[in-house]
C-alpha positions in Angstrom: -11.2 64.2 -54.2 -14.1 64.7 -51.5 -14.8 67.8 -53.4 -15.5 65.9 -56.6 -17.7 63.2 -54.8 -19.6 66.2 -53.9 -20.0 67.6 -57.6 -20.7 64.6 -58.9 -23.4 64.0 -55.9 -25.1 66.7 -57.1 -24.9 66.9 -60.7 -26.3 62.8 -59.9 -28.8 63.9 -57.3 -30.3 67.4 -59.8 -30.5 64.8 -63.3 -32.7 63.2 -61.0 -35.3 65.3 -59.9 -35.3 67.6 -62.5 -36.4 65.2 -65.4 -38.9 63.5 -62.6 -41.5 67.2 -61.8 -41.2 67.3 -65.2 -43.0 64.2 -65.8 -45.0 64.7 -63.4 -46.5 67.8 -64.1 -46.9 66.3 -67.6 -48.8 63.5 -65.8 -50.6 64.8 -63.0 -54.0 64.7 -64.2 -53.4 60.6 -64.5 -52.4 59.6 -61.9 -55.3 60.9 -60.3 -58.6 58.8 -59.7 -61.4 60.0 -61.8 -63.3 58.1 -59.7 -63.5 60.9 -56.9 -65.6 64.3 -56.6 -64.6 67.0 -58.4 -63.1 69.1 -55.6 -61.3 66.8 -54.4 -59.2 65.1 -58.1 -57.7 69.0 -58.9 -56.6 69.4 -55.5 -54.9 65.7 -56.1 -54.2 67.0 -59.6 -52.3 71.0 -57.4 -50.8 68.9 -55.1 -49.1 66.5 -56.9 -47.4 69.2 -59.7 -46.7 71.9 -56.9 -44.8 68.6 -55.0 -42.8 68.3 -59.0 -42.4 71.8 -58.9 -40.0 72.1 -56.0 -38.3 68.2 -57.9 -37.2 70.9 -60.4 -36.4 74.0 -57.9 -34.5 70.8 -55.2 -32.8 70.4 -58.9 -31.3 73.9 -59.3 -30.3 74.7 -56.1 -28.9 71.4 -56.1 -27.4 72.5 -59.3 -26.4 75.4 -57.7 -24.3 74.2 -55.5 -23.1 71.8 -57.6 -21.4 75.3 -59.9 -20.4 77.1 -57.1 -18.6 73.9 -55.3 -16.7 73.8 -59.3 -15.8 78.4 -59.1 -15.1 77.8 -55.3 -12.0 74.8 -55.9 
């Protein structure tokens, strides 16, 4: 039973993180205040996009872990 819960947990985390990453990459420009100097604003936008990409990568890893858990059962 714990194997099934592990798979469900991995899939739930992946289903949360991937759309969060997609949303973050799409809305990074709007999340940073316009009043910042240009260089600082671009830096913060790139940091947000990098974090969003990390969410997507971790979601892929969690999906891979779920598939691995299913196939080794």
